[in-house]
SEFIZA-3560 file (N, C-alpha, C; in Angstrom, 3 decimals):
REM SEFIZA-3560
<numar><xx>-17.941</xx><yy>-58.482</yy><zz>67.371</zz><atom>N</atom></numar>
<numar><xx>-18.572</xx><yy>-59.004</yy><zz>65.959</zz><atom>CA</atom></numar>
<numar><xx>-18.064</xx><yy>-58.488</yy><zz>65.206</zz><atom>C</atom></numar>
<numar><xx>-17.463</xx><yy>-56.790</yy><zz>65.391</zz><atom>N</atom></numar>
<numar><xx>-17.586</xx><yy>-56.084</yy><zz>63.996</zz><atom>CA</atom></numar>
<numar><xx>-15.764</xx><yy>-56.826</yy><zz>63.192</zz><atom>C</atom></numar>
<numar><xx>-15.638</xx><yy>-57.048</yy><zz>64.450</zz><atom>N</atom></numar>
<numar><xx>-13.924</xx><yy>-57.474</yy><zz>64.160</zz><atom>CA</atom></numar>
<numar><xx>-13.756</xx><yy>-58.442</yy><zz>62.586</zz><atom>C</atom></numar>
<numar><xx>-13.997</xx><yy>-59.483</yy><zz>62.911</zz><atom>N</atom></numar>
<numar><xx>-13.496</xx><yy>-60.709</yy><zz>61.394</zz><atom>CA</atom></numar>
<numar><xx>-14.632</xx><yy>-60.369</yy><zz>60.388</zz><atom>C</atom></numar>
<numar><xx>-15.225</xx><yy>-58.914</yy><zz>60.275</zz><atom>N</atom></numar>
<numar><xx>-15.902</xx><yy>-58.477</yy><zz>58.517</zz><atom>CA</atom></numar>
<numar><xx>-14.641</xx><yy>-57.613</yy><zz>59.010</zz><atom>C</atom></numar>
<numar><xx>-14.141</xx><yy>-57.041</yy><zz>59.875</zz><atom>N</atom></numar>
<numar><xx>-13.061</xx><yy>-56.150</yy><zz>59.263</zz><atom>CA</atom></numar>
<numar><xx>-12.015</xx><yy>-56.282</yy><zz>58.456</zz><atom>C</atom></numar>
<numar><xx>-11.068</xx><yy>-57.216</yy><zz>58.704</zz><atom>N</atom></numar>
<numar><xx>-10.049</xx><yy>-58.495</yy><zz>59.078</zz><atom>CA</atom></numar>
<numar><xx>-11.069</xx><yy>-58.957</yy><zz>57.334</zz><atom>C</atom></numar>
<numar><xx>-11.635</xx><yy>-59.052</yy><zz>57.459</zz><atom>N</atom></numar>
<numar><xx>-12.022</xx><yy>-59.326</yy><zz>56.072</zz><atom>CA</atom></numar>
<numar><xx>-11.991</xx><yy>-58.165</yy><zz>55.029</zz><atom>C</atom></numar>
<numar><xx>-13.016</xx><yy>-57.810</yy><zz>54.683</zz><atom>N</atom></numar>
<numar><xx>-12.327</xx><yy>-56.586</yy><zz>54.070</zz><atom>CA</atom></numar>
<numar><xx>-11.617</xx><yy>-55.681</yy><zz>53.291</zz><atom>C</atom></numar>
<numar><xx>-10.281</xx><yy>-55.366</yy><zz>54.842</zz><atom>N</atom></numar>
<numar><xx>-8.845</xx><yy>-55.057</yy><zz>55.016</zz><atom>CA</atom></numar>
<numar><xx>-8.602</xx><yy>-56.357</yy><zz>54.295</zz><atom>C</atom></numar>
<numar><xx>-8.639</xx><yy>-57.624</yy><zz>53.938</zz><atom>N</atom></numar>
<numar><xx>-7.641</xx><yy>-58.828</yy><zz>53.513</zz><atom>CA</atom></numar>
<numar><xx>-8.033</xx><yy>-58.586</yy><zz>52.127</zz><atom>C</atom></numar>
<numar><xx>-9.343</xx><yy>-58.804</yy><zz>51.648</zz><atom>N</atom></numar>
<numar><xx>-9.597</xx><yy>-57.647</yy><zz>50.504</zz><atom>CA</atom></numar>
<numar><xx>-8.833</xx><yy>-57.308</yy><zz>49.615</zz><atom>C</atom></numar>
<numar><xx>-9.102</xx><yy>-55.867</yy><zz>50.261</zz><atom>N</atom></numar>
<numar><xx>-9.277</xx><yy>-54.670</yy><zz>49.299</zz><atom>CA</atom></numar>
<numar><xx>-7.403</xx><yy>-54.903</yy><zz>49.159</zz><atom>C</atom></numar>
<numar><xx>-6.618</xx><yy>-55.850</yy><zz>50.315</zz><atom>N</atom></numar>
<numar><xx>-5.328</xx><yy>-55.767</yy><zz>50.466</zz><atom>CA</atom></numar>
<numar><xx>-4.979</xx><yy>-56.796</yy><zz>49.047</zz><atom>C</atom></numar>
<numar><xx>-5.931</xx><yy>-57.410</yy><zz>49.319</zz><atom>N</atom></numar>
<numar><xx>-5.508</xx><yy>-58.209</yy><zz>47.522</zz><atom>CA</atom></numar>
<numar><xx>-6.159</xx><yy>-57.842</yy><zz>46.269</zz><atom>C</atom></numar>
<numar><xx>-6.446</xx><yy>-56.835</yy><zz>46.615</zz><atom>N</atom></numar>
<numar><xx>-7.071</xx><yy>-55.789</yy><zz>45.296</zz><atom>CA</atom></numar>
<numar><xx>-6.587</xx><yy>-55.663</yy><zz>44.702</zz><atom>C</atom></numar>
<numar><xx>-5.119</xx><yy>-54.689</yy><zz>45.832</zz><atom>N</atom></numar>
<numar><xx>-3.660</xx><yy>-53.740</yy><zz>45.715</zz><atom>CA</atom></numar>
<numar><xx>-2.618</xx><yy>-54.302</yy><zz>45.385</zz><atom>C</atom></numar>
<numar><xx>-2.603</xx><yy>-56.188</yy><zz>45.663</zz><atom>N</atom></numar>
<numar><xx>-1.477</xx><yy>-56.868</yy><zz>45.056</zz><atom>CA</atom></numar>
<numar><xx>-2.352</xx><yy>-57.096</yy><zz>43.517</zz><atom>C</atom></numar>
<numar><xx>-3.623</xx><yy>-57.287</yy><zz>43.431</zz><atom>N</atom></numar>
<numar><xx>-3.375</xx><yy>-58.078</yy><zz>42.210</zz><atom>CA</atom></numar>
<numar><xx>-3.601</xx><yy>-56.865</yy><zz>40.673</zz><atom>C</atom></numar>
<numar><xx>-3.473</xx><yy>-55.631</yy><zz>41.544</zz><atom>N</atom></numar>
<numar><xx>-2.890</xx><yy>-54.274</yy><zz>40.502</zz><atom>CA</atom></numar>
<numar><xx>-1.550</xx><yy>-54.248</yy><zz>40.398</zz><atom>C</atom></numar>
<numar><xx>-1.125</xx><yy>-54.667</yy><zz>41.767</zz><atom>N</atom></numar>
<numar><xx>0.975</xx><yy>-54.890</yy><zz>41.287</zz><atom>CA</atom></numar>
<numar><xx>0.976</xx><yy>-55.607</yy><zz>40.472</zz><atom>C</atom></numar>
<numar><xx>0.483</xx><yy>-56.997</yy><zz>40.933</zz><atom>N</atom></numar>
<numar><xx>0.974</xx><yy>-57.832</yy><zz>39.493</zz><atom>CA</atom></numar>
<numar><xx>0.314</xx><yy>-57.950</yy><zz>38.256</zz><atom>C</atom></numar>
<numar><xx>-0.356</xx><yy>-57.094</yy><zz>38.234</zz><atom>N</atom></numar>
<numar><xx>-0.771</xx><yy>-56.458</yy><zz>36.644</zz><atom>CA</atom></numar>
<numar><xx>-0.143</xx><yy>-55.842</yy><zz>35.985</zz><atom>C</atom></numar>
<numar><xx>0.726</xx><yy>-54.510</yy><zz>36.885</zz><atom>N</atom></numar>
<numar><xx>1.603</xx><yy>-53.967</yy><zz>36.813</zz><atom>CA</atom></numar>
<numar><xx>3.189</xx><yy>-54.608</yy><zz>36.498</zz><atom>C</atom></numar>
<numar><xx>3.183</xx><yy>-55.523</yy><zz>37.167</zz><atom>N</atom></numar>
<numar><xx>4.160</xx><yy>-56.330</yy><zz>36.559</zz><atom>CA</atom></numar>
<numar><xx>4.952</xx><yy>-57.013</yy><zz>35.227</zz><atom>C</atom></numar>
<numar><xx>3.421</xx><yy>-57.434</yy><zz>34.736</zz><atom>N</atom></numar>
<numar><xx>2.968</xx><yy>-58.117</yy><zz>34.044</zz><atom>CA</atom></numar>
<numar><xx>3.134</xx><yy>-57.581</yy><zz>32.948</zz><atom>C</atom></numar>
<numar><xx>2.379</xx><yy>-56.216</yy><zz>32.571</zz><atom>N</atom></numar>
<numar><xx>2.492</xx><yy>-55.514</yy><zz>31.844</zz><atom>CA</atom></numar>
<numar><xx>4.129</xx><yy>-54.777</yy><zz>32.001</zz><atom>C</atom></numar>
<numar><xx>4.404</xx><yy>-54.284</yy><zz>32.545</zz><atom>N</atom></numar>
<numar><xx>5.705</xx><yy>-53.757</yy><zz>31.891</zz><atom>CA</atom></numar>
<numar><xx>6.954</xx><yy>-54.880</yy><zz>32.256</zz><atom>C</atom></numar>
<numar><xx>6.970</xx><yy>-56.412</yy><zz>33.225</zz><atom>N</atom></numar>
<numar><xx>7.698</xx><yy>-57.174</yy><zz>32.091</zz><atom>CA</atom></numar>
<numar><xx>7.533</xx><yy>-58.644</yy><zz>31.534</zz><atom>C</atom></numar>
<numar><xx>6.204</xx><yy>-59.328</yy><zz>31.033</zz><atom>N</atom></numar>
<numar><xx>5.697</xx><yy>-60.062</yy><zz>31.247</zz><atom>CA</atom></numar>
<numar><xx>6.320</xx><yy>-59.814</yy><zz>29.521</zz><atom>C</atom></numar>
//
């Protein structure tokens, strides 16, 4: 039962990193 929570947390962490990279892209090229 721990696996779904771990995957959810991992997915959220990846989402944050993707968002940071997106913000950097906008800042540099937007």
